[in-house]
C-alpha positions as YAML, in Angstrom:
chain: A
units: angstrom
residues:
- id: 1
  name: MET
  ca: [-0.02, 0.26, 0.14]
- id: 2
  name: ASN
  ca: [1.36, 3.40, -0.97]
- id: 3
  name: VAL
  ca: [2.24, 6.26, 1.58]
- id: 4
  name: VAL
  ca: [-1.00, 8.21, 0.70]
- id: 5
  name: GLY
  ca: [-3.06, 5.52, 1.26]
- id: 6
  name: SER
  ca: [-1.68, 4.31, 4.63]
- id: 7
  name: LEU
  ca: [-1.45, 7.99, 6.09]
- id: 8
  name: ALA
  ca: [-4.98, 9.26, 4.61]
- id: 9
  name: PRO
  ca: [-7.32, 7.69, 7.29]
- id: 10
  name: VAL
  ca: [-5.35, 8.99, 10.06]
- id: 11
  name: VAL
  ca: [-4.60, 12.47, 8.69]
- id: 12
  name: LEU
  ca: [-8.31, 12.78, 7.43]
- id: 13
  name: LEU
  ca: [-9.85, 11.46, 10.74]
- id: 14
  name: VAL
  ca: [-7.37, 14.15, 12.77]
- id: 15
  name: LEU
  ca: [-8.58, 16.83, 10.19]
- id: 16
  name: LEU
  ca: [-12.10, 15.66, 10.73]
- id: 17
  name: GLY
  ca: [-11.74, 16.03, 14.18]
- id: 18
  name: VAL
  ca: [-10.38, 19.65, 14.23]
- id: 19
  name: VAL
  ca: [-13.20, 20.83, 11.76]
- id: 20
  name: LEU
  ca: [-16.26, 19.51, 13.88]
- id: 21
  name: ARG
  ca: [-14.88, 21.10, 16.94]
- id: 22
  name: ARG
  ca: [-14.42, 24.50, 15.13]
- id: 23
  name: LEU
  ca: [-17.63, 24.25, 13.24]
- id: 24
  name: ARG
  ca: [-19.11, 22.89, 16.91]
- id: 25
  name: PHE
  ca: [-21.24, 20.44, 14.95]
- id: 26
  name: VAL
  ca: [-21.15, 18.44, 18.45]
- id: 27
  name: ARG
  ca: [-20.41, 19.33, 21.95]
- id: 28
  name: PRO
  ca: [-16.92, 19.34, 23.32]
- id: 29
  name: GLU
  ca: [-18.20, 16.79, 25.95]
- id: 30
  name: PHE
  ca: [-18.56, 14.41, 23.10]
- id: 31
  name: PHE
  ca: [-14.97, 14.53, 22.08]
- id: 32
  name: ARG
  ca: [-13.99, 13.65, 25.94]
- id: 33
  name: ASP
  ca: [-16.62, 10.94, 26.35]
- id: 34
  name: SER
  ca: [-15.64, 9.40, 22.87]
- id: 35
  name: ASN
  ca: [-12.03, 9.25, 23.94]
- id: 36
  name: ARG
  ca: [-12.81, 7.58, 27.14]
- id: 37
  name: PHE
  ca: [-15.10, 5.33, 25.51]
- id: 38
  name: ALA
  ca: [-12.38, 4.29, 23.22]
- id: 39
  name: PHE
  ca: [-9.57, 4.36, 25.81]
- id: 40
  name: TRP
  ca: [-11.48, 2.31, 28.12]
- id: 41
  name: LEU
  ca: [-13.32, -0.09, 26.19]
- id: 42
  name: ALA
  ca: [-13.07, 0.00, 22.24]
- id: 43
  name: LEU
  ca: [-9.62, -0.27, 22.41]
- id: 44
  name: PRO
  ca: [-9.01, -2.71, 24.85]
- id: 45
  name: ALA
  ca: [-11.92, -4.65, 22.77]
- id: 46
  name: LEU
  ca: [-9.44, -4.58, 19.71]
- id: 47
  name: MET
  ca: [-6.21, -5.60, 21.41]
- id: 48
  name: ILE
  ca: [-7.90, -8.67, 23.14]
- id: 49
  name: ARG
  ca: [-9.39, -9.44, 19.73]
- id: 50
  name: GLU
  ca: [-6.18, -8.88, 17.76]
- id: 51
  name: LEU
  ca: [-4.18, -10.94, 20.20]
- id: 52
  name: ALA
  ca: [-6.53, -13.83, 20.90]
- id: 53
  name: GLY
  ca: [-6.70, -15.18, 17.47]
- id: 54
  name: THR
  ca: [-3.76, -15.15, 16.88]
- id: 55
  name: SER
  ca: [-0.41, -17.77, 17.58]
- id: 56
  name: ILE
  ca: [1.08, -16.17, 19.99]
- id: 57
  name: ARG
  ca: [3.82, -18.85, 20.58]
- id: 58
  name: GLU
  ca: [5.26, -17.97, 17.03]
- id: 59
  name: GLN
  ca: [5.72, -13.89, 17.81]
- id: 60
  name: HIS
  ca: [9.05, -12.83, 18.26]
- id: 61
  name: VAL
  ca: [9.14, -8.98, 19.60]
- id: 62
  name: GLY
  ca: [12.12, -9.28, 21.56]
- id: 63
  name: GLY
  ca: [14.30, -7.69, 18.93]
- id: 64
  name: ALA
  ca: [11.81, -4.68, 18.38]
- id: 65
  name: MET
  ca: [11.38, -4.13, 22.00]
- id: 66
  name: ILE
  ca: [15.50, -3.80, 22.12]
- id: 67
  name: VAL
  ca: [15.08, -0.99, 19.07]
- id: 68
  name: LEU
  ca: [12.41, 0.33, 21.09]
- id: 69
  name: VAL
  ca: [13.66, 1.03, 24.68]
- id: 70
  name: SER
  ca: [17.18, 1.88, 23.50]
- id: 71
  name: ALA
  ca: [15.79, 4.27, 20.63]
- id: 72
  name: THR
  ca: [13.08, 5.67, 23.87]
- id: 73
  name: ALA
  ca: [16.42, 6.13, 26.04]
- id: 74
  name: ALA
  ca: [18.62, 7.86, 23.48]
- id: 75
  name: ALA
  ca: [15.79, 10.51, 23.06]
- id: 76
  name: GLY
  ca: [15.32, 11.12, 26.61]
- id: 77
  name: LEU
  ca: [19.22, 11.47, 26.96]
- id: 78
  name: ALA
  ca: [19.09, 13.71, 24.46]
- id: 79
  name: ALA
  ca: [16.70, 15.61, 25.63]
- id: 80
  name: GLY
  ca: [18.92, 16.28, 28.54]
- id: 81
  name: LEU
  ca: [21.40, 17.21, 27.10]
- id: 82
  name: THR
  ca: [19.54, 19.86, 24.82]
- id: 83
  name: ARG
  ca: [17.81, 21.20, 27.99]
- id: 84
  name: ARG
  ca: [19.89, 24.30, 27.84]
- id: 85
  name: ALA
  ca: [20.06, 24.86, 24.26]
- id: 86
  name: ALA
  ca: [15.84, 24.54, 24.11]
- id: 87
  name: GLY
  ca: [15.62, 27.15, 26.58]
- id: 88
  name: VAL
  ca: [14.26, 24.83, 29.43]
- id: 89
  name: GLY
  ca: [14.78, 25.87, 32.82]
- id: 90
  name: ARG
  ca: [15.69, 23.42, 35.38]
- id: 91
  name: ALA
  ca: [11.63, 23.28, 36.56]
- id: 92
  name: SER
  ca: [10.41, 22.62, 33.13]
- id: 93
  name: ALA
  ca: [12.97, 19.75, 32.54]
- id: 94
  name: GLY
  ca: [10.77, 16.92, 33.46]
- id: 95
  name: THR
  ca: [8.29, 17.38, 31.10]
- id: 96
  name: TYR
  ca: [10.98, 18.63, 28.34]
- id: 97
  name: ILE
  ca: [12.20, 15.29, 28.58]
- id: 98
  name: MET
  ca: [9.20, 13.55, 29.09]
- id: 99
  name: THR
  ca: [7.39, 15.21, 25.91]
- id: 100
  name: SER
  ca: [10.90, 14.09, 24.01]
- id: 101
  name: PHE
  ca: [10.21, 10.24, 24.11]
- id: 102
  name: ARG
  ca: [6.62, 9.82, 25.26]
- id: 103
  name: GLY
  ca: [4.73, 9.00, 22.10]
- id: 104
  name: ASN
  ca: [1.12, 8.41, 21.25]
- id: 105
  name: LEU
  ca: [1.51, 4.53, 20.19]
- id: 106
  name: ALA
  ca: [-2.45, 3.33, 20.42]
- id: 107
  name: PHE
  ca: [-4.05, 5.92, 18.85]
- id: 108
  name: VAL
  ca: [-1.46, 6.92, 16.26]
- id: 109
  name: GLY
  ca: [1.40, 4.25, 15.95]
- id: 110
  name: LEU
  ca: [-1.32, 1.36, 15.84]
- id: 111
  name: PRO
  ca: [-3.67, 2.62, 13.42]
- id: 112
  name: VAL
  ca: [-0.69, 3.72, 11.03]
- id: 113
  name: ILE
  ca: [0.32, -0.05, 11.33]
- id: 114
  name: LEU
  ca: [-2.70, -1.72, 10.77]
- id: 115
  name: TYR
  ca: [-3.68, 0.59, 7.73]
- id: 116
  name: ALA
  ca: [-0.50, -0.01, 6.12]
- id: 117
  name: THR
  ca: [-0.10, -3.77, 6.67]
- id: 118
  name: PRO
  ca: [-2.12, -5.19, 3.60]
- id: 119
  name: ALA
  ca: [-5.90, -6.59, 4.87]
- id: 120
  name: GLY
  ca: [-6.30, -10.50, 5.28]
- id: 121
  name: GLY
  ca: [-4.06, -13.46, 5.29]
- id: 122
  name: ALA
  ca: [-1.59, -14.45, 8.19]
- id: 123
  name: ALA
  ca: [0.95, -11.18, 7.49]
- id: 124
  name: SER
  ca: [-1.60, -9.12, 8.92]
- id: 125
  name: ALA
  ca: [-2.83, -11.02, 11.73]
- id: 126
  name: ALA
  ca: [0.74, -11.84, 12.73]
- id: 127
  name: SER
  ca: [1.85, -7.82, 12.17]
- id: 128
  name: ALA
  ca: [-1.24, -6.50, 14.25]
- id: 129
  name: ALA
  ca: [-0.42, -9.08, 17.17]
- id: 130
  name: ALA
  ca: [2.99, -7.97, 17.20]
- id: 131
  name: ALA
  ca: [2.21, -4.30, 17.27]
- id: 132
  name: THR
  ca: [-0.25, -5.00, 20.50]
- id: 133
  name: LEU
  ca: [2.15, -7.07, 22.17]
- id: 134
  name: CYS
  ca: [4.71, -4.18, 22.10]
- id: 135
  name: LEU
  ca: [2.25, -1.46, 23.48]
- id: 136
  name: ALA
  ca: [1.65, -2.83, 27.10]
- id: 137
  name: PRO
  ca: [5.69, -2.86, 28.26]
- id: 138
  name: MET
  ca: [6.10, 0.73, 26.61]
- id: 139
  name: MET
  ca: [3.08, 2.17, 28.38]
- id: 140
  name: ILE
  ca: [4.80, 0.66, 31.44]
- id: 141
  name: LEU
  ca: [8.06, 2.12, 30.77]
- id: 142
  name: PHE
  ca: [6.79, 5.48, 29.56]
- id: 143
  name: ASN
  ca: [4.48, 6.05, 32.96]
- id: 144
  name: VAL
  ca: [7.00, 4.92, 35.35]
- id: 145
  name: VAL
  ca: [9.78, 7.17, 33.66]
- id: 146
  name: SER
  ca: [7.06, 9.61, 33.65]
- id: 147
  name: VAL
  ca: [6.64, 9.86, 37.14]
- id: 148
  name: PHE
  ca: [10.13, 9.35, 38.34]
- id: 149
  name: LEU
  ca: [10.59, 12.81, 35.90]
- id: 150
  name: LEU
  ca: [8.07, 14.63, 37.31]
- id: 151
  name: SER
  ca: [7.98, 13.92, 40.96]
- id: 152
  name: PRO
  ca: [11.11, 16.55, 41.76]
- id: 153
  name: THR
  ca: [8.63, 19.55, 41.19]
- id: 154
  name: ASP
  ca: [4.99, 17.67, 42.81]
- id: 155
  name: PRO
  ca: [4.69, 18.84, 46.22]
- id: 156
  name: ARG
  ca: [2.58, 16.33, 46.41]
- id: 157
  name: ALA
  ca: [4.86, 13.60, 45.63]
- id: 158
  name: ALA
  ca: [6.08, 12.56, 48.89]
- id: 159
  name: ALA
  ca: [2.42, 12.31, 50.17]
- id: 160
  name: ARG
  ca: [1.50, 10.54, 47.14]
- id: 161
  name: GLY
  ca: [4.00, 7.39, 48.08]
- id: 162
  name: GLY
  ca: [3.00, 4.38, 45.61]
- id: 163
  name: GLY
  ca: [-0.16, 6.08, 44.51]
- id: 164
  name: TRP
  ca: [0.40, 5.96, 40.80]
- id: 165
  name: VAL
  ca: [1.20, 1.94, 41.06]
- id: 166
  name: ARG
  ca: [-2.85, 2.07, 41.36]
- id: 167
  name: PRO
  ca: [-3.29, 3.52, 37.84]
- id: 168
  name: LEU
  ca: [-0.47, 1.26, 36.04]
- id: 169
  name: ALA
  ca: [-1.87, -1.88, 37.09]
- id: 170
  name: THR
  ca: [-5.77, -0.66, 36.35]
- id: 171
  name: ASN
  ca: [-4.58, 1.03, 33.09]
- id: 172
  name: PRO
  ca: [-7.27, -1.03, 30.58]
- id: 173
  name: LEU
  ca: [-4.91, -1.41, 27.60]
- id: 174
  name: ILE
  ca: [-1.96, -2.90, 29.68]
- id: 175
  name: LEU
  ca: [-4.76, -5.20, 30.83]
- id: 176
  name: SER
  ca: [-6.23, -6.19, 27.76]
- id: 177
  name: CYS
  ca: [-2.72, -6.86, 26.35]
- id: 178
  name: LEU
  ca: [-2.07, -9.21, 28.84]
- id: 179
  name: ALA
  ca: [-5.38, -11.02, 28.73]
- id: 180
  name: GLY
  ca: [-5.37, -11.32, 25.08]
- id: 181
  name: ILE
  ca: [-1.53, -12.98, 25.58]
- id: 182
  name: ALA
  ca: [-2.75, -15.30, 28.23]
- id: 183
  name: ILE
  ca: [-6.50, -16.23, 26.09]
- id: 184
  name: ALA
  ca: [-3.73, -16.71, 22.97]
- id: 185
  name: TRP
  ca: [-0.78, -18.52, 25.15]
- id: 186
  name: ALA
  ca: [-3.50, -20.76, 26.77]
- id: 187
  name: ARG
  ca: [-4.89, -21.49, 22.91]
- id: 188
  name: ILE
  ca: [-8.55, -20.92, 24.56]
- id: 189
  name: PRO
  ca: [-10.76, -20.85, 21.59]
- id: 190
  name: LEU
  ca: [-13.05, -17.50, 22.02]
- id: 191
  name: PRO
  ca: [-16.82, -18.30, 20.82]
- id: 192
  name: PRO
  ca: [-17.38, -16.65, 17.27]
- id: 193
  name: PRO
  ca: [-20.30, -14.49, 18.58]
- id: 194
  name: LEU
  ca: [-17.94, -12.82, 21.17]
- id: 195
  name: MET
  ca: [-14.95, -12.43, 18.92]
- id: 196
  name: ARG
  ca: [-17.34, -11.01, 16.22]
- id: 197
  name: THR
  ca: [-18.70, -8.79, 18.95]
- id: 198
  name: LEU
  ca: [-15.46, -7.70, 19.87]
- id: 199
  name: GLY
  ca: [-14.44, -6.76, 16.54]
- id: 200
  name: ALA
  ca: [-17.55, -4.70, 15.98]
- id: 201
  name: LEU
  ca: [-15.92, -3.05, 19.30]
- id: 202
  name: GLY
  ca: [-13.01, -2.17, 18.51]
- id: 203
  name: ALA
  ca: [-13.76, -1.22, 15.08]
- id: 204
  name: THR
  ca: [-14.72, 1.89, 16.76]
- id: 205
  name: ALA
  ca: [-11.62, 2.51, 18.67]
- id: 206
  name: LEU
  ca: [-9.41, 3.96, 16.22]
- id: 207
  name: PRO
  ca: [-11.48, 6.74, 14.68]
- id: 208
  name: LEU
  ca: [-12.84, 7.60, 17.56]
- id: 209
  name: GLY
  ca: [-9.28, 8.49, 18.84]
- id: 210
  name: LEU
  ca: [-8.10, 10.07, 15.98]
- id: 211
  name: LEU
  ca: [-11.39, 12.44, 16.18]
- id: 212
  name: ALA
  ca: [-10.33, 13.24, 19.40]
- id: 213
  name: ILE
  ca: [-6.87, 14.09, 19.01]
- id: 214
  name: GLY
  ca: [-7.83, 16.09, 16.26]
- id: 215
  name: ALA
  ca: [-10.45, 17.99, 18.30]
- id: 216
  name: GLY
  ca: [-7.58, 18.49, 20.99]
- id: 217
  name: LEU
  ca: [-5.30, 20.33, 18.72]
- id: 218
  name: ASP
  ca: [-5.09, 24.03, 19.26]
- id: 219
  name: PHE
  ca: [-3.05, 25.38, 16.72]
- id: 220
  name: SER
  ca: [-2.79, 28.93, 18.08]
- id: 221
  name: ARG
  ca: [-0.19, 27.55, 19.33]
- id: 222
  name: LEU
  ca: [1.99, 27.28, 16.71]
- id: 223
  name: LYS
  ca: [2.64, 30.85, 16.73]
- id: 224
  name: GLY
  ca: [3.93, 31.29, 19.97]
- id: 225
  name: ALA
  ca: [7.00, 30.15, 21.68]
- id: 226
  name: TRP
  ca: [8.56, 27.46, 19.42]
- id: 227
  name: ARG
  ca: [11.79, 27.12, 20.92]
- id: 228
  name: ALA
  ca: [11.59, 24.60, 23.66]
- id: 229
  name: PRO
  ca: [8.40, 22.61, 21.96]
- id: 230
  name: GLY
  ca: [9.98, 22.88, 18.86]
- id: 231
  name: TRP
  ca: [13.34, 20.70, 20.37]
- id: 232
  name: SER
  ca: [10.97, 18.25, 21.54]
- id: 233
  name: ALA
  ca: [8.85, 17.47, 18.78]
- id: 234
  name: ALA
  ca: [12.30, 17.24, 16.83]
- id: 235
  name: LEU
  ca: [13.58, 14.64, 18.98]
- id: 236
  name: LYS
  ca: [10.53, 12.85, 19.43]
- id: 237
  name: THR
  ca: [9.74, 12.47, 16.18]
- id: 238
  name: LEU
  ca: [13.11, 12.57, 14.27]
- id: 239
  name: PHE
  ca: [16.11, 11.69, 16.52]
- id: 240
  name: ALA
  ca: [14.05, 9.07, 18.12]
- id: 241
  name: PRO
  ca: [13.24, 7.22, 14.75]
- id: 242
  name: ALA
  ca: [16.61, 7.79, 13.30]
- id: 243
  name: ALA
  ca: [17.98, 6.28, 16.57]
- id: 244
  name: GLY
  ca: [15.68, 3.42, 16.26]
- id: 245
  name: TRP
  ca: [17.15, 2.41, 12.88]
- id: 246
  name: LEU
  ca: [20.61, 2.22, 13.77]
- id: 247
  name: ALA
  ca: [19.34, 0.21, 16.72]
- id: 248
  name: ALA
  ca: [17.45, -2.00, 14.15]
- id: 249
  name: ARG
  ca: [20.72, -2.50, 12.02]
- id: 250
  name: ALA
  ca: [22.84, -3.02, 15.02]
- id: 251
  name: VAL
  ca: [20.67, -6.04, 16.20]
- id: 252
  name: GLY
  ca: [19.86, -7.49, 12.74]
- id: 253
  name: LEU
  ca: [15.95, -7.01, 13.00]
- id: 254
  name: GLY
  ca: [13.89, -7.99, 10.17]
- id: 255
  name: PRO
  ca: [11.84, -5.78, 8.14]
- id: 256
  name: ALA
  ca: [8.39, -6.52, 9.75]
- id: 257
  name: GLU
  ca: [9.51, -5.68, 13.07]
- id: 258
  name: THR
  ca: [12.00, -2.67, 12.11]
- id: 259
  name: PHE
  ca: [8.80, -1.02, 10.54]
- id: 260
  name: ILE
  ca: [6.63, -1.63, 13.81]
- id: 261
  name: ALA
  ca: [9.31, -0.04, 15.63]
- id: 262
  name: ILE
  ca: [10.05, 2.91, 13.65]
- id: 263
  name: VAL
  ca: [6.34, 3.64, 13.11]
- id: 264
  name: PHE
  ca: [6.42, 3.61, 17.00]
- id: 265
  name: LEU
  ca: [9.13, 6.03, 17.66]
- id: 266
  name: SER
  ca: [7.97, 8.32, 15.35]
- id: 267
  name: CYS
  ca: [5.04, 9.02, 16.75]
- id: 268
  name: PRO
  ca: [3.44, 12.12, 17.96]
- id: 269
  name: THR
  ca: [3.84, 13.08, 22.01]
- id: 270
  name: ALA
  ca: [1.08, 11.57, 23.78]
- id: 271
  name: VAL
  ca: [-2.00, 13.54, 24.76]
- id: 272
  name: ASN
  ca: [-1.67, 11.43, 28.02]
- id: 273
  name: SER
  ca: [1.41, 13.86, 28.92]
- id: 274
  name: TYR
  ca: [-0.26, 17.07, 28.89]
- id: 275
  name: ILE
  ca: [-2.84, 15.29, 31.72]
- id: 276
  name: MET
  ca: [0.29, 13.97, 33.46]
- id: 277
  name: ALA
  ca: [1.64, 17.29, 33.58]
- id: 278
  name: GLN
  ca: [-1.21, 18.97, 34.91]
- id: 279
  name: GLU
  ca: [-1.58, 16.11, 37.77]
- id: 280
  name: MET
  ca: [1.76, 16.51, 39.05]
- id: 281
  name: ALA
  ca: [2.71, 19.95, 38.81]
- id: 282
  name: GLY
  ca: [4.66, 20.18, 35.61]
- id: 283
  name: ASP
  ca: [4.84, 22.37, 32.91]
- id: 284
  name: GLU
  ca: [1.43, 21.94, 31.41]
- id: 285
  name: LYS
  ca: [1.85, 24.54, 28.78]
- id: 286
  name: LEU
  ca: [5.23, 23.26, 27.43]
- id: 287
  name: ALA
  ca: [3.16, 19.94, 27.19]
- id: 288
  name: GLY
  ca: [0.30, 20.95, 25.24]
- id: 289
  name: ASP
  ca: [2.78, 23.02, 22.70]
- id: 290
  name: ALA
  ca: [4.87, 19.62, 22.08]
- id: 291
  name: ILE
  ca: [2.02, 17.69, 21.48]
- id: 292
  name: VAL
  ca: [0.64, 20.54, 19.11]
- id: 293
  name: PHE
  ca: [4.28, 20.65, 17.36]
- id: 294
  name: SER
  ca: [4.95, 16.94, 17.03]
- id: 295
  name: THR
  ca: [1.44, 15.79, 16.02]
- id: 296
  name: VAL
  ca: [2.48, 18.46, 12.67]
- id: 297
  name: LEU
  ca: [5.83, 17.38, 12.38]
- id: 298
  name: SER
  ca: [5.17, 13.73, 12.94]
- id: 299
  name: PHE
  ca: [3.66, 13.30, 9.69]
- id: 300
  name: PHE
  ca: [6.94, 13.24, 7.56]
- id: 301
  name: PRO
  ca: [8.40, 10.12, 9.34]
- id: 302
  name: LEU
  ca: [5.54, 8.05, 9.48]
- id: 303
  name: ALA
  ca: [5.50, 8.74, 5.75]
- id: 304
  name: ALA
  ca: [9.14, 7.85, 5.33]
- id: 305
  name: ALA
  ca: [8.40, 4.91, 7.45]
- id: 306
  name: VAL
  ca: [5.54, 3.55, 5.37]
- id: 307
  name: ALA
  ca: [7.54, 4.59, 1.99]
- id: 308
  name: LEU
  ca: [10.48, 2.85, 3.09]
- id: 309
  name: PHE
  ca: [9.80, -0.28, 5.43]
- id: 310
  name: ALA
  ca: [6.00, -1.15, 5.01]
- id: 311
  name: PRO
  ca: [5.10, -4.67, 3.90]
- id: 312
  name: ARG
  ca: [4.48, -4.85, 0.61]
...
C-alpha cells in the first residue's frame, strides 16, 4: 500500500476532529466521552481480539522491544543534554524530557501500522499482534519514567507515595493486552459471537481516538514560542526514529519488526503527557505545545516509515 493510502485515514480523521470542533457540530463533551469510550472499552476490545486470534507462541518481538527501549532512552538522554539549548529551565526539565520520548502509540502508531499492512492473511494478523504485544511494556515504561521525572517538582509526590502504582495496575490497555496474551498462550478458543462482538466494538476505537486527537489540537499554539516544544518535537519524531533505525541495523532486526519499531518511534507526543503534567505540577503549557508541534511534524517521519519499511 502506498504512503498516501496508509496515512490518509489517520490524517483525515484527525482533520475531521479539528473541523467538527471548530464548527461546533457536536458538543465538546462528545470528544471527551468518545475518547474515554475508546480508551476504556473499544481499544481494549480491539487488542484482545487481535491477540486472542493469533498464534502468539510464534511471535518474536524481543528485537523490536530492544530497539524501542534503546531509542526511547536515547531520545530521553538527548533531551537532557539539549535542555539548556532549548531554553528549558530546571523546573520544566522533567516535562521537556517526558514529551521528547513519550509517544502516542495506541491512537497514532497502531492505526498507521494496521492501515499500512495489507488486509487479510497471516501476515496482517501477525503484524497486528506484534504491534499490540509491544504496547503494554512500552506504556508501563512511559508511565514509570514519567512519574520519576515529574516527581521532583510535584509537592504532592511525597504524600502520594505509591499512589501511581494503581493507575498502572488498572490501565485498560495494559490489562487487555495481558488478557489477550493469556488467552492466546493458553490457546483458549473464544466463541465466534464474542469475537465478532469484540471486532465490532474494536472497529470504533481508532476513528474515535483520532477524532479526539484532532479536536484537542490548538493550532494557535504554533504562533507562540516554539523553541522548547520545537526541540522536543524534533527529538520525538526525528531523532528517536533515526536512533531506532540505527539500533535495528545493529541488532539485525527483520523488515516487519523494523517497520513496527520505526512507526512507534515516529509517533507524536502522547496526549497523556499533558494530563500527567497537570496532575504532577509539571509544565503543562510546554506539554500542550509539544503535542501540537510533534503532531504536525510526525507526518513526515511516519510517511518515510511507510514508504521505506511497510510490507508490500
